[in-house]
C-alpha positions as semicolon CSV with decimal commas, in nm:
position;residue;x (nm);y (nm);z (nm)
1;M;2,715;7,671;11,437
2;R;2,411;7,676;11,662
3;W;2,199;7,475;11,420
4;I;2,465;7,203;11,412
5;M;2,445;7,173;11,790
6;V;2,066;7,158;11,778
7;A;2,079;6,887;11,511
8;Y;2,336;6,685;11,702
9;G;2,150;6,734;12,027
10;A;1,835;6,590;11,876
11;H;2,010;6,257;11,823
12;P;1,969;6,019;12,119
13;A;2,340;5,928;12,116
14;A;2,435;6,291;12,187
15;E;2,164;6,401;12,428
16;D;2,402;6,377;12,726
17;L;2,619;6,642;12,561
18;M;2,338;6,897;12,551
19;R;2,390;6,995;12,913
20;P;2,676;7,194;13,065
21;L;2,985;6,974;13,074
22;T;3,201;6,930;13,380
23;Q;3,567;7,028;13,363
24;D;3,662;6,659;13,356
25;E;3,430;6,597;13,061
26;Q;3,572;6,897;12,876
27;N;3,925;6,775;12,944
28;E;3,840;6,425;12,815
29;I;3,686;6,565;12,497
30;N;3,988;6,793;12,442
31;Q;4,225;6,502;12,497
32;N;4,032;6,287;12,248
33;V;4,045;6,565;11,988
34;G;4,419;6,600;12,048
35;V;4,468;6,227;11,986
36;L;4,260;6,253;11,668
37;I;4,457;6,552;11,535
38;E;4,786;6,384;11,616
39;R;4,677;6,069;11,431
40;L;4,565;6,273;11,131
41;L;4,889;6,473;11,114
42;V;5,127;6,186;11,184
43;K;4,958;5,881;11,032
44;D;4,651;5,931;10,814
45;C;4,748;6,258;10,645
46;S;5,123;6,272;10,700
47;E;5,203;6,350;10,335
48;E;4,953;6,635;10,330
49;A;5,091;6,765;10,659
50;K;5,447;6,754;10,522
51;T;5,339;6,940;10,209
52;A;5,160;7,204;10,418
53;L;5,474;7,252;10,629
54;I;5,688;7,285;10,315
55;I;5,452;7,538;10,158
56;D;5,341;7,734;10,465
57;G;5,623;7,661;10,709
58;D;5,550;7,689;11,078
59;T;5,229;7,879;11,008
60;A;5,065;7,561;10,870
61;L;4,988;7,432;11,219
62;S;4,885;7,777;11,337
63;K;4,623;7,778;11,063
64;V;4,486;7,447;11,195
65;K;4,463;7,591;11,547
66;F;4,301;7,911;11,416
67;N;4,039;7,721;11,215
68;M;3,961;7,499;11,513
69;A;3,923;7,800;11,743
70;R;3,700;7,973;11,488
71;A;3,477;7,666;11,473
72;K;3,398;7,688;11,846
């Protein structure tokens, strides 16, 4: 994970993210990720999401949260 951050941080478009973020910045990033995940589950990948819910039930979304938390 650390090497990904170093690689991203080397790009000029991301250099402002290589400093400690304020709470407002963290909140904005979290909100943007939430909008992205909602769009993926409801619009772009709705059939896959439905299939995951049929196969895994309520745990399907828990697995998404777990994998996101693990990626931090």
